[in-house]
C-alpha positions as CSV (number, residue, x, y, z in Angstrom):
1,M,-95.6,-82.4,99.6
2,Y,-97.9,-85.0,102.5
3,N,-99.4,-86.7,98.6
4,F,-95.2,-86.9,97.6
5,W,-94.0,-88.1,100.2
6,V,-96.5,-90.5,100.3
7,Q,-95.6,-92.1,96.9
8,V,-91.9,-92.3,98.5
9,Y,-93.3,-94.1,101.2
10,S,-95.3,-96.8,99.4
11,T,-92.8,-97.7,96.0
12,Y,-90.4,-97.9,98.4
13,K,-92.0,-100.5,100.7
14,G,-94.0,-102.7,98.1
15,L,-91.4,-102.5,95.3
16,F,-88.5,-103.2,97.1
17,Y,-87.6,-106.8,98.3
18,W,-84.3,-106.4,99.6
19,L,-86.1,-104.9,102.7
20,N,-85.7,-107.2,104.9
21,W,-83.2,-107.3,107.3
22,T,-81.0,-110.2,106.1
23,S,-81.1,-108.8,102.4
24,Y,-80.4,-105.6,103.5
25,L,-77.4,-105.8,106.0
26,T,-75.6,-108.7,103.1
27,N,-76.1,-105.7,100.7
28,M,-76.3,-102.7,102.7
29,F,-73.0,-103.6,104.4
30,I,-71.5,-107.1,104.7
31,A,-70.9,-107.1,100.2
32,P,-69.3,-103.9,100.4
33,A,-67.3,-104.7,103.3
34,I,-66.1,-108.0,101.8
35,F,-65.2,-106.6,98.2
36,V,-63.2,-103.3,99.5
37,I,-61.0,-105.8,101.6
38,S,-60.8,-108.1,98.8
39,Y,-59.8,-105.2,96.3
40,S,-58.1,-103.1,98.2
41,I,-55.6,-106.1,99.8
42,L,-54.9,-107.3,96.3
43,G,-54.2,-104.0,95.5
44,R,-52.1,-103.5,98.5
45,F,-49.5,-106.9,98.2
46,A,-49.7,-106.1,94.2
47,L,-49.0,-103.1,93.7
48,G,-49.0,-101.0,96.7
49,P,-50.6,-98.8,99.0
50,E,-51.4,-96.0,96.3
51,A,-53.4,-99.6,94.3
52,A,-54.7,-100.3,97.2
53,Q,-56.7,-96.9,97.8
54,F,-57.7,-96.7,93.9
55,Y,-58.9,-100.1,93.9
56,G,-60.7,-99.4,97.3
57,L,-62.4,-96.6,96.3
58,G,-63.9,-97.4,92.8
59,I,-65.8,-100.9,94.3
60,T,-66.9,-98.9,96.9
61,M,-68.5,-96.4,94.2
62,S,-68.8,-99.7,92.4
63,H,-71.0,-101.3,94.7
64,T,-73.0,-97.5,95.1
65,T,-74.7,-97.7,91.8
66,F,-75.0,-102.0,92.1
67,I,-77.7,-100.5,94.9
68,L,-79.0,-97.8,93.5
69,I,-79.2,-99.7,89.7
70,S,-80.6,-102.8,91.5
71,G,-82.9,-101.2,93.7
72,I,-84.7,-98.6,91.9
73,T,-84.8,-100.2,88.4
74,Q,-86.6,-103.8,90.0
75,A,-88.9,-101.3,92.1
76,Y,-90.3,-100.9,88.7
77,T,-90.4,-104.0,87.3
78,Y,-91.7,-105.5,90.5
79,D,-94.7,-102.5,89.8
80,R,-95.6,-104.1,86.6
81,E,-95.7,-108.2,87.5
82,L,-98.1,-107.1,90.2
83,G,-100.3,-105.0,88.6
84,T,-99.7,-102.0,90.6
85,I,-98.6,-99.7,87.2
86,S,-102.2,-100.7,85.5
87,F,-104.1,-98.7,88.5
88,F,-101.0,-96.3,88.5
89,Y,-102.1,-95.3,84.8
90,V,-105.7,-95.2,85.1
91,S,-105.6,-92.7,88.1
92,P,-105.3,-88.7,88.1
93,A,-101.8,-88.8,89.8
94,N,-99.2,-86.3,88.9
95,R,-97.2,-88.1,86.5
96,L,-93.6,-86.0,87.6
97,V,-94.5,-86.2,91.3
98,N,-94.7,-89.9,91.6
99,F,-91.4,-90.6,88.8
100,L,-89.4,-88.0,90.8
101,S,-90.9,-89.5,93.8
102,R,-89.2,-93.4,93.2
103,P,-85.8,-93.4,94.2
104,V,-85.7,-91.2,97.3
105,L,-85.3,-93.1,99.5
106,H,-82.7,-95.6,97.9
107,Y,-80.5,-92.2,97.6
108,P,-79.6,-92.2,101.2
109,N,-79.0,-96.4,100.9
110,A,-76.7,-95.1,97.9
111,L,-74.6,-93.0,100.8
112,L,-74.8,-95.7,103.1
113,V,-73.2,-98.6,101.4
114,F,-70.7,-96.0,100.7
115,A,-69.8,-95.1,104.1
116,T,-69.8,-99.0,105.3
117,G,-66.9,-99.2,102.1
118,F,-65.0,-96.3,102.8
119,T,-64.9,-96.4,106.4
120,T,-63.8,-100.1,105.9
121,L,-60.8,-98.4,103.4
122,C,-59.5,-96.2,105.6
123,L,-59.3,-99.1,108.6
124,L,-58.0,-101.3,106.0
125,V,-55.5,-99.1,104.2
126,D,-53.2,-96.7,105.5
127,I,-55.2,-94.0,103.1
128,D,-53.7,-90.6,104.3
129,L,-55.7,-88.1,104.7
130,S,-54.5,-85.3,106.1
131,F,-54.6,-83.3,102.6
132,M,-58.7,-84.4,102.1
133,N,-60.9,-81.5,100.4
134,W,-63.5,-82.9,102.8
135,T,-66.6,-80.2,101.1
136,S,-64.6,-81.2,98.0
137,F,-65.6,-84.6,98.5
138,S,-68.6,-84.3,99.6
139,L,-70.3,-82.2,97.5
140,A,-68.8,-85.0,94.5
141,L,-70.4,-87.7,96.4
142,L,-73.8,-86.4,97.0
143,V,-73.5,-85.2,93.1
144,T,-73.1,-88.3,91.6
145,A,-75.2,-90.7,94.0
146,A,-78.0,-88.3,92.3
147,S,-76.6,-88.9,88.8
148,V,-76.7,-92.6,89.6
149,A,-80.2,-92.9,90.8
150,A,-81.2,-90.6,87.9
151,F,-79.4,-92.8,85.1
152,A,-80.9,-96.0,87.0
153,Q,-84.6,-93.9,86.9
154,F,-83.4,-93.8,83.1
155,L,-82.7,-97.5,82.5
156,S,-86.2,-98.0,84.6
157,V,-88.0,-97.0,81.3
158,F,-86.0,-100.2,79.5
159,T,-87.1,-102.8,82.8
160,I,-90.4,-101.8,82.8
161,I,-90.9,-102.9,78.9
162,I,-89.1,-106.3,78.7
163,R,-90.1,-107.1,82.7
164,D,-86.4,-107.9,83.7
165,W,-84.2,-106.0,86.2
166,I,-81.1,-108.3,87.0
167,N,-79.6,-108.6,83.2
168,I,-80.7,-104.6,82.6
169,M,-78.5,-104.3,85.9
170,S,-75.8,-106.3,84.9
171,L,-75.0,-104.9,81.8
172,T,-74.5,-101.2,83.4
173,T,-73.2,-101.6,86.2
174,G,-70.5,-104.0,84.1
175,I,-69.8,-100.9,81.6
176,L,-70.2,-98.4,84.7
177,L,-67.0,-100.7,86.7
178,V,-65.2,-100.4,83.5
179,F,-65.4,-97.4,81.5
180,T,-65.6,-94.7,84.1
181,G,-62.3,-95.4,86.2
182,M,-64.5,-97.1,88.9
183,M,-61.1,-100.2,88.3
184,I,-59.1,-99.0,85.4
185,P,-58.2,-95.4,85.1
186,V,-60.1,-93.6,81.7
187,E,-56.5,-91.7,80.7
188,I,-56.3,-95.0,79.3
189,F,-58.7,-96.1,76.7
190,P,-58.0,-93.9,73.3
191,P,-59.0,-90.5,73.3
192,A,-63.3,-91.5,71.5
193,I,-62.8,-93.4,74.2
194,Q,-62.9,-91.1,76.4
195,E,-65.1,-89.1,76.1
196,L,-67.4,-91.5,75.4
197,A,-66.9,-92.6,78.9
198,K,-67.9,-88.4,80.0
199,L,-71.4,-89.1,78.9
200,L,-71.7,-92.1,81.9
201,P,-72.6,-91.3,85.4
202,V,-69.7,-91.1,87.9
203,T,-67.1,-90.6,85.6
204,N,-67.1,-87.2,86.5
205,G,-68.1,-87.3,89.8
206,L,-65.0,-90.2,90.8
207,S,-62.6,-88.3,89.3
208,A,-63.7,-85.5,91.8
209,I,-63.8,-87.1,94.6
210,R,-60.4,-88.6,94.1
211,A,-58.8,-85.1,92.9
212,A,-60.8,-84.7,97.1
213,F,-57.8,-87.1,98.0
214,T,-54.8,-84.9,97.6
215,G,-56.5,-81.8,98.7
216,A,-58.4,-80.4,95.5
217,V,-60.8,-77.1,96.4
218,F,-64.2,-76.9,95.3
219,S,-63.0,-74.2,92.7
220,D,-60.8,-77.1,90.7
221,V,-63.5,-79.7,90.9
222,S,-66.5,-77.6,90.4
223,L,-67.0,-77.8,86.0
224,V,-66.7,-81.3,86.7
225,I,-69.1,-82.2,89.2
226,L,-72.0,-79.6,87.6
227,R,-70.8,-82.0,84.0
228,E,-71.8,-84.9,86.5
229,A,-74.5,-82.5,87.9
230,L,-75.9,-81.8,84.0
231,T,-75.2,-86.0,83.2
232,G,-77.3,-87.0,85.8
233,L,-79.8,-84.2,84.2
234,V,-80.2,-85.7,81.2
235,Y,-80.5,-89.7,82.0
236,L,-83.7,-88.0,84.3
237,T,-85.2,-86.1,81.2
238,I,-85.6,-88.8,79.3
239,G,-86.5,-91.2,81.3
240,F,-89.5,-89.6,82.2
241,I,-89.8,-89.0,78.7
242,G,-89.4,-92.3,78.0
243,F,-91.9,-93.1,81.4
244,T,-94.9,-91.3,79.8
245,L,-94.2,-93.0,76.2
246,F,-94.8,-96.2,77.5
247,E,-98.0,-95.1,79.4
248,R,-99.6,-94.2,75.8
249,V,-98.5,-96.9,74.0
250,A,-100.0,-99.3,76.4
251,K,-103.0,-97.0,76.2
252,R,-103.2,-96.9,72.4
253,T,-102.2,-100.6,72.9
254,G,-104.9,-102.2,75.2
255,A,-101.6,-104.4,76.9
256,L,-99.0,-103.7,79.1
257,E,-97.3,-107.4,77.6
258,K,-94.0,-106.4,75.6
259,E,-95.0,-108.1,72.4
260,A,-97.5,-104.8,72.4
261,F,-95.1,-102.7,72.5
262,G,-93.3,-104.2,68.7
């Protein structure tokens, strides 16, 4: 267990480049608040308080996914660029332990970002929390954040191959923004697209979070939350398979350059 926490700390401290006061404060507090203010005010004056709540909650979740995907994928990219992943591949370190250790300290960052955005939303918009079921809300949030972290682990396989986390992050966060119900209700899409959207992280969890605002108890949203958890587990499993496969190919070719994977 000690070894696990050493890897948790070292991968976070050494490979997370936003771990300085300027970047950290901007991404954890300032940016979420500004985005929530912009979208909730737009929704309120364009369509009304319900729209303000919808867009404000959606953009809060959007920035939560951004901080998770950005933080985790950049760590894998820098691990390869700095050459440290080569030392890992020749070490006897447990691959699964290392893989699971990487997102641990990014997870509380996501919860902090969500708390910042949600607090800003509550202060800015007259949200009725009298019907809120806090148990359903909290469980849905915790599971959704974990699911996104697992999805980021899946994406990280691609970042160590092409050594470019920014484009992967931009593409995937854009897809999640459009198709998971953050800014556009999933129900307006054709049935086939709706089913595909449910295979993405956030879609099911955000649905449960929104339902909690209207008083949905855990039994009402348990299946949706379970589906979100299973979605994350599938992405995590595929990500680990890809992570170990990359190592095998790198050792077979004797190179870590992406041309070796052609």
